[in-house]
N, C-alpha and C positions, 0 to 999 in steps of 0.2 A: 388971215383967212382968205384975202383975194388972191394972194399967193397959190394957195391950196386950189380954189376953185379954178384959176387960171390953168393949173397945171392940170388938173382933172378934165376940163372942158374944151381947153385950147390946145395944149402941148400933148394930149393924148386922146385916141380915139375911143370915145365911151363904149362903142360895140365890142372892141377888142378888150377894154378893160373888163367888160361884163363877161366876156368870154373867157379871160384869166381867172376871173372868180368863179366860174361855173368848172373850170378846169381842175382849181384847187379843190372844190368841194366833191367833184367826183373823183379825184384822186385820194383825197383824205378818207373818203368813204371806201374806196377800193383798199387801201392800205390798212385801215382799221379792220375791215371784214376779214381780209387775208391775215392779218397778225390774230384776230382771235380764232381763225380756222386753224392757225398753227397751235394757238394754245389748246385746242382740243384733239390733238394729234400727237403721236408719241414717234420716239426713235428718229430715222432718217427722214420720213415724210414732215415731221415737225421742223428739221433744220430747213428742209428745202423750202416749205411755206413761209417759215420765218425769214430768210435770204429773200424771198420775192417780195415779202411785205417791207423790208429794208430798202430794196431797190426800188418798190413803187413809191414809198415815201420820198427818197430822193428824186425820182423823176418827177413826183407830182410837184415838189417846190422848184426844180428846175424849169419844167414846163410852163408853170404859173409866172416865174420871173421872166422867162424869154417871151411869153405871149404878151406880158404887160411891157417888156421893151420894144417890142414890134408895134404895140400901141402907140408907142412916143413917137412924137413928131418935131423933131428937133429944128427943122425949118432951112438944115443944110444936108448935104452929102454926109451919109453915115453906113457903118458896116459892123460886122462881127469878126473879131482876131480869132481864129479857129482854135490854137492850142489853147488860149486861156479860157475859151468859151467851153471845150471839153473839160478842163480843170475844174471848172466851176461845178459841172456835173458829178464829176468825182469827189470833189469836198462835199458836196451836198449829200451824196451817198453816204460817205465816210462819217461825216458829222451827225447826221441825223442816226445813223447806225448806231452810233458810240452811244447816243444819248437813249435810244430805245433799250439797248444791252443794258444800260446802267439800271433803267427801269425795270427790265423783264424780272419776274418771280420774285420782286421785292414787296414786302407788305407794309414797310416803314414809308409814311406819308412823305417825310423829309426826303427821301432817295428818289420817290416818284418826281417830286417837284425839282429834285436838281437835274435828274434825267430830262426833264422838260426844257430846263434852261441850256442844258447842253446841246439839244435839239435845237433851241432856239439860236445859240451861238451857230451852229451849223448852217441855218439859214440865214444868218447875218453873214457869213463870211461867203456864202454862195450868192448873195446879194451883190455885195460889192466887188467880188471877183468877177463876176458876170458882168456889172456895170463897167470893170475896168477892161473887160473883153469888147465894150460897145465902143468903136472909136468914130470920130467926126472929124471934118476938116474944121479944125479951130482947137480952142483951148477950153478944159474943163475946169471949173472952179467948185470946192465944197466949203458949204456952212458946217463946220464941225459941230457947232452946238446943236444943229437940227439933227445931225448925224448920231451923236451920242444920246440925245434926248430920246429919239425915236427906238435907237437899240436898247436902252435901259427900260422903256416903256414897255417894248414887246417881249422881252426876256420874262417877267412874272407873269404874262399872259399865255407864253408857251408853257411855264411850268403849271399853270392853273388848268391849262387844257389836257395836259398829260395826267394831272391828278383827277380831273372830271373823268377821262376817258376809261378809268379801270375802277371807277367808283360802282357799286352794286346799287346803289339809290339810283331808279332809273331816269328820274327828271335831272339829277345832277349830272349821270352820263352822258345825256342827250346834249348838254352845252359843251362837251369837248371839241366837237368838230366847229361850230361857230367860233367859239375862243381862238382856236388855231387858224381859222380863216381870217380872224381880226388881227391877231398877231401878225401875220405874214403881210396883211395889207398895211398895216401901220407903218411895217419896215420898209415895204416897196414903195409907199406914196412917200414916207418921211424921207428916203434916200432920194426919190425924185426931186422932191421940193428943195432938199439942200443942195442939188445940184445946178450950177448955171453953166451955160454953154456960150462960148465967144468965137465967133467965126472969123477963120484967119484964111484967106486965099493962099497964103503961102504953104499952109500946112496941107500935105497930100496923104490921101489914105495908103496904109500900105499894100503892097502888091498882092498880097494873099488873103486880103479883106474878103469875107463872104458878105454878099450884099443880103438884106433882108429878105428878099424874094427869093432867094436861094434856100436860106434856113428856115422860112415859113413852113415848107412842106415836112421837113424834118421835126418840126415841133408839132406840125398837125398829126403826122404819123403817130409820135410818142403820145401825144393826147387821146388819139384813138385808142392806143394801147391801154392808157389809163382807163377809157370808157369801158373797153372789153375786161379789163380785171374787176372793175367795179360792177359790171354785170354778172362775172363769175362769183364775186363776193357776195353779190345779192342772192345769187341762187344757193351757195352755198350756206348763208345764213338762213334762208328759208327752209333748205332741208335740214339743217340742225335744229331750228324751231321745231319743226314737225317731229324729229326724231326725239327732241327734249320733251316735247308734249306726251309723246308715246312713252317714254321711259319714266315721265313723272305720273302718267297714268298707272303704269303697271306698280311702281313705288308705292303709290298710294293705295292701290288695292292690297299690297303686302302689309303696308303700315297698318291698313284698317283691321287687320287681324290682331294686331297687337293690343296688350291691354293698357298700356302707358300711351299717353296722348302725345301724338307726332305733329309736328307741323314743317312742311319742306317750303324752304324760302330761297327767294332770290334777293340777294341783298338783306333789306331789313322788311321786304313785303312777303306775306304768307301766299304762297301760290296755291297750296292745297293742305288739308288737314285731314286727320282720320276721325271715327267716329268717337273715340275715347277722349279727344281733344274737345269735340262739340258736347259732349256729356259734361265735361268739367266745367265748360264755360257758359252753357245753357246756350249757345248760338250753334246755327245749321253750319254745316261744312261749305254751304255756298255763301254764309254771311261771313264765315271767316275768311275765305279767299279774298285776297286783294287787300287785306287790312296791313297796317303797320304791326310788326311786332312789339313796338314800344305800347301800344294800345293794350296788349293783354299783359305786358311786363313792364307797367310803368317804374320808371327809375333805374332799369336794367341797361347798361350799356352793351349791346350787342359786340360791337368791336372790341371791347375788353373782355369779353366773355372766354376763358380758355378753352381751348378744343379738348374734347374728351374729359372733362373734369367737372363734377357735378358741383352746383351751388344752390344756395337756399335762394327762393324768390317767392313774390306773391302775384298769383294769376288772377286777372280781373274777370268777372262773370257778368252774365247779363242781369242779373237780380241785384248786383252790387256789392255782397262781401267778397272779399278776398280769399282764394283758397291756397293755403301754403304748399308749395310744389318745391320738387327738387329738379333743376333745371339742366340739361346737358347738350352741349353743342357738338356736332359732326359735321366736317366738311366731305360732300361726295361729289364726284363726276357723274353727270348724266348727260349723255351724247358729247361728252368733251366739255360740257359747260360746268363750273364750280356751282354747286348748290348748298345750301345750309340745312341741316335737318336738325330741329331742335325737339328735344324729347321732355316731356312734362311727366313726373311722376308724383301723383297726390299724397300728400304727407300728412293730410287730416288725420287717418286712423292711427298713424305711427305717432304723431305729436299728442293726440288724445290718449293712447296708452303709454306714452311718457310721462304725461301730465298724471295720469292716474296711478302710475308707478312711482312718481315723484310725491304725490300726496300720501299714498301709502308709508313711502320712506321717510316723510317728514310729519306725520300724523300719528298720534298716540290712538291704537286701535281701539283702547276702552273708552275714552273720554270724547275722542275726536278732536282734542287739542293738540296743539303742536307738540312734538315730541323733544328729545334731548338734543337730536341732531340740528332740527330746525332751530331750536333755541341758541346753540352754540354758533350757527351761521348768522343769525340775527345779531347776537352780541358782538361778533366779529365786524359785520358791516357797520354797526353803531360806532364801535372803537375807530374805524377807519374813516367815518364820516365827521367824527369828532376831531380826528388828528389832521383831517385835511381842511375843514370849516367851522371848527369849533361847535359842531351841532350838538347840543346838549342832549343828554338820555339820563333815564334812571333804572336802577334794577331792584327788583323785590323778589325775596325768595318767601315762600309760605309753607308751613309746616302743619297739618291738621292735629288739634290736640284731642286725646281720645281716641283716635283711630283705631288704635290696637284694641281695644275694648269693644270697639263695633264687631271687628273682626273675629274677637274670641265669642261673642254672644250671637252673632247672626253667620259666622262663617264667612268664606271668601266671596260668596254671591252677593250677601250683604254689604259686605264691604265694597265691592265694585259697585254697587247701586249707589251707595254713598258717594262714590268717586265721581260718578256720572253726574249727579244731580249737582256736587259742589263745581265741578267744572262748567256746567251749563251756568249756574249762578255768576262765575267769575266772568266767563264771555260776555254775559249781558252786561255785566257792570263796567267792565273796560272799554268794550265796543270794539269797533274793527280798527280803529287807528294805532291800537296797540297790540303786543303780542302776549298771549298767554300761552303757557306750556305746561305740559306735566313732564317732570324731570325722571319720575320713577315713584314707585309706592305712595305715598300720600304727600309727595313734596312737589309744590307748584313755583312755577317763575312767571313774572310779568317784565316784560321791558316796555317801559313808558318813553315813547321817542317824543323830541322836541322840548322838553323841559328837565332842568335839574333842579328845580325850585322844591326844596325838602317840603314846605309847608302844603305847596299843591300837590304832591305826589303823596304826601302823609294822609291827605283828604280821601284820595282815591282808594289808599290801603286801607283805611278805615271803613270804608264803604263795602271794602272785599269782606273784611272780617265780619262785619254786621251781616252781610248776605250770608256768609257761611253759618251763622249762629241761629239762622231761621230753622224752625223744626223741620225735620226730614221724615217723612212717611215710609216704614219699610214693613209692608203687610199692613198688620193690625197695631204695630208698634211704631211709637215715635222716638226718633233719634235726635239728640241734641249734642251738636259738637261746635269747637271754636277752632279758631286758626290763630297762629303766631307768624309774625313775619318781620324780615330784616330789610331794611332799605340802604342802598347805596348809590348816591347820584354820581354822575361823571364830574371830574375833577379838573381843574386846570392843567395838572401834570397828566401825563399819558400814563395810562394804566393798561395793564394786559386784562384779557378775560379771567385768568386764573385770580389775579389779585383782586378784582371786582367780586368774583365769586366767594373768596375768602372773605372779604369785607362784610358782603352780604350775609354769609354764612354766621361770622362772629355776631352780627347784629341778631340774626334769627335765635342763634344760640342764647344770646344774652335776654331777648324775649322770652323764650321758654323757661329760662332758669328763674325769671322775676313775675311769675305770676300768670304768664301766657295770655292768650286772648288779647294780645296787643301789637303795635308796629314799634320797631325799635330802629333809630336812625343809627347808623353807623358812626362811631367817634374813634379817635385815635386810641383812648383808654381801652377800648376793647381788644387791642391786640394782645391784652393780658391772657387771651384764650391761647394765643400761638405759644405763650409761654407754658401754659398748662400741657399743651402737646410734647413740649420738650420734657416737661416732667414725666409725661408717660414713655418717652423713649428712655429716660434715664431709668424707671422701673423696669422697662424690658430688658435694658441692660443688665439690671441685678438679676432679673428672672432667668435670664440666659446663663449667669455665670453661676447661679445656685441650682441649676436644671429644673424648674419650675414649669417647663413645656412639657406635655404629654400629647401623644397621638391618640384620637379616636378612631374607630373604623365603622364605617357605615356599609351594611351588606349589600352586595348586588346579586341579584337572583335572574335565574333564568325563568322567564314567564310561563314557559310551556308546563314547568311541574314544580315550581317555586324553589328549585335547588340553588343553594348558595355557589356562586361560580367566582365570585370576587369581592373585593372590598374597596372602598375609596377611605384614604388615609387622609384625616382632619385633625390641625392642630389646636388645642386647648392650652390656656394658661392658668394654671393653678395657684392664683393669687392668695397671698396671705391673709387677707382682711374681706376681698370682695368674693371669694370663693372660686369656682371653675369660670372662666371669661370665654366666650366663643369669639372667634376671629373678628366679627363685625367690631368688637369694642379695641381691639389693638392693630388688626391686620393693615389698616392704612399706614399708620405709623411705622408699623414694622418693616413694610414694603420701601418706604420712603427713607430708612435708615440704613446705617452700615450693617447692620446684623443680618440682613436679608440674606446673603450668601452663605454665611455659616449656619445660620438655622435652616436653609433651604437643603444644605449637604446633611445637616443632622435628619431632617424629616425624611429624607431619600434613603440614607442609611438604614434609620430605624425601621421604616417601613418594610424595607428589603430583608431585614433580619427576622421581624415579626412574621412576613410572609413565608419564610423559610420554617420557622416553628410550626405554622398551621399547616403547611405541607406536609411537614413529617409527622404531624398527628393525625394524617389519615386522610388529607384533603389533598390529593397530589397535582389536582388541576387547578388549584387555586390561583387568582390573579390578583394583583394589588396596583391600585389606582393611586399616584401621587401629582398633586397640582405643583405646577412649577410658577416661582415667581417670574416677574418679568425681568429682574436682575440675571435671574439664572439663565433664562433664554439668552440674553445679551452677553453673558459671559463668553469668552472665545475658548474656555476648555471645558464648555459644559461636556461635551461627550465623554470625554476622559474622567470628568467627575462620575458619570453614570458608571462607566466601565470598572471604575474603583468600587462603586457601592455594590455592584453584582458580584465582583469579584472577591470581595470581603466577606459578603453573605453568602455566596454560593447559589444566590437565587438565578435560574434562567433568566435568559433574556426575555423570552417569549412570556414569562408571568409577570412582567412590569409593563404597565401602561401609565404614560406619562401624559396629563391633563394640561392643555392649553387654552386660554380664551382667546376670543377673536380680536379684542382690542390690544392685546400684547403683541400680536403679529403685525400690528400695523406699523410697529417700530422696529427698526433694522430688519426689515423685511429680508432682505436678503441672506443676512448673517442667521436668522432663524431658519429660513429655507434650507440652507447648509447643513445646520446643525441636525434638522428632522432628517433629510436624507440620509446622513451617516448613522442615525440612531436606527433607523428603519432596515439600514443595511445590517445592523445588529441584530434585527428581529425584535426590537423594543416597539410596543405598541404606542400609538400617538391618538389620543383622544381631543376633539374640539368641544371644548366645556361651554354650556350656556349658549349652545349653537341658536342664532336666530336673534339675540339680543344686542349684540354689537354692531360695528359697524363695517365690518371686514366685507371685502366684496367676493361674491362667488366664486370668481376666478382663483381664490386660494385653495378652494376643493381641486383644481387641477394642479395648481403651481406647487402645493405643499404634500409632503407624504406623510399623510393621515390614513389611520385604519379606522376609526370610529367617530360617529357624531353623537354629542350628548343634547339630547332635546330638554330646553330649560323647562323648570317647573311651572313657568308662567304660561306655557302653552299647554300644560299638562293639567292643570287646576280645573278647569271647566271643558275638558275633552269629552265630557258624556253630554253635554248640554249646549255648548256653542258650536255652530257651525264654521265659525271663522277658526277655532282652534283646529277644529277636526282637518279642515281644508289643509292649514299650514302644516301639520303633522303629516297627514298623507302626502303632501307634495315632498316634504323632506325624506320620508321614508322612501319615494320613488327615486328622487334624487341622488340618495345614497344607495340605492341598488344598482342605478345607473352608473355610479362612479365606484362600485365595488368597495361600499363602506358597510361597516355594521353599524346599527343604531340602538342605542339605550337611552330610556326616558327617565327623567330625574322627577321628584316630586310626587310619587305614587303614594295616594294617601288612603284611597278607597277600593275596595274589591272591584267597583263598577270600572274605575279607571284601569286596573290592571286586566281586566276583563276586554275592554274595548283596544287597548294595546297589544294584548297577546297575539292576535293575528297578524299585527303589523310589525313587530320588531321582537327579538329573540329576547333580550334582557331589559330589567328594571330596577329602580332604586327609589326609596322613599320610607315614610314613615308606617306604611302598610307593612313593609318587611323589617322595619328596625330603625330607630333612631342612632346618632353615633353614640359609641359605647366605647370604655375602656377596652385593651386588649384582652383582660382576663374575663369581662363580662361577655365579650363577642366570642371567645373559646368556649365559655359556658354555654351560649345560646345556641351554638351550633354543634355541641358536645354530643347529642343524641344520635347523631348521624355517624359519629366515629365508629359505632358499633355496626354499622352496615358494610359488610366487608366488600370492597369493591365499588361502593356506590358514591355518586358525588354528595356534598353537603347538601342538606336542604334546611329550610328555615321553619321549624314547625310553629303552630300557632300559639302555642303557650310559650315559647321563645319570644315571638313577636311582642306578647302582652308584657313579658318581663321587661324587654328592650324600651 
């Protein structure tokens, strides 16, 4: 410390040292101002101002060093070696210029820091080359430990100074110049402290040595030049700020016209904002100005925010609650200065709409419970959590006992009211911690989270059954129902959703088969039910070999005049002991077995042959609809099979309509799309069956080549009284028209339903026009129209009654 004080107070002129620091500050300010102005210019002007900035920076370091050397009083004759002195100036400009070029335009902070270190090395070279140019009558000794210590201590300061000088945060930016002066001071004073002079009268100064009094005017001239450049830089800065304020004001006026919230920022500080952002935050524009952006977007790193790429964020408001927004960052130049514009798009309405859509997508419209899609999602989540953390859960399936009798006695309206009452009671018993879903019809599911204890879950299941058994008032009548349930707790071994459902379903089947109104826990013995399914599969093979399958036809009529324009072909099983069985009793087994393709081909061929016979009987525009199994759609030669059926029967392609369901499309989507495109090129019609009841995306209406939408009977049943059904049907009709698709409604059972739908679509199908019937009865039913020469077949009222 004494050595340092002696160096500063005795060996150096304090006034000249102060002048050196002042020259350094003025020069640094001037070079920074010119550099910032260069950044605001383009082309040749940018290069010229950048070169001036580099020269100014080098001259600043050199002049500071020379003034400090002039302040040094060694106590002996001294001077400056001119060549080495000039070389130190050149090295200063080159070294500092190299560092600035390394830093220029680089966003990475480590590059800026390295550039600052290179600048420090340039200043260090300047210092020690400049001191080598300082000659005395004696010998110079160096303390290398002090030399390297001061160099290593100053280099990080140079890096930090460069980092701070380009930061957008104002208080950080203001530390750049002081850090640079401090680094230069440490380097110079350390070098002076490390130097020891020993007078030797035998040593003579070189003949070309420049005495300090001759160099001083040159240094003063250069310092004056730096002062002039600093004044120029100050004027440029003032002019740039005035232009920046003007352009900000103009940009703010334009931004105020935008519907989105906009904030113009300098660094992370908001300079101005528009009225839309003020409304979003509940703050005035004056209150927003000057705030840090992090106050509005807590937890969001502006530096990491990608440019022109929207991200989700939460916007703080004056009243407290956050507003969900989409944030977009864009960098713009105003008066040559880089500014950041942040756009805020309010997402409240969109998220609310998405939540409403999600609620509708996952909610059963009749009961308000979760639907099958939500149930499947919940089961998948429980299985995943069980696999990761062994989180237990249980699954219960319930089926209402006697619900068909209620439907028969009170109609669909009464049945729907019963389902709503049962759903409300189940929700009250289960509570909000577990999930209750309606899977369809009178089938319900309960997912119990957090326990796989059969006794505990059975108690809950018994309470659900007891709640179901309470009397239900339907008008003046009292309805009594019960429920049967199957329980499947999670197991130690992993189980898929299908396995869980199968186990619970087997338990439910056992409960219904053994007295009903009870809850049955799944046990391995219940797998006998799976063997029964195998038995059905064997019976189906025997029925196929003995040709016990038959096609029934349900008429499709033109609603404008009740004329029959086609029919849907439906398979029936003529069982030797059970009579005629509908597809509900055997189709799941058939579709899962090896008979799917041969039976499907037979249905297609037989339907085409029967359609040809009907057309030849006088119904020349008759069209036949055939349902395709999922396996047929997946078959690589589907199109060839259809071509063969048409060729063998002689049926025109336009008289065939293939019906597919939404859920079958979800599998092998690309293969199915290719099949349908080829079939449409053949002029075969494609109908989307049970539209609106599956999980297919509406984008399939664009992606798939279909010609008709079949509105499911669930939307038609209450079409005359239920505003929701009316809205859904009207929306489907409008959407179909926009997609150039025909529409047909299934499940028309009353004249009122037909009257309502007549103005909305061209065709209908349902018990009002006829139940599915064998070919002979179908032809008999439309036989009266055979006598009408040139007329299309219609479905007379007496034939409807016979059907």
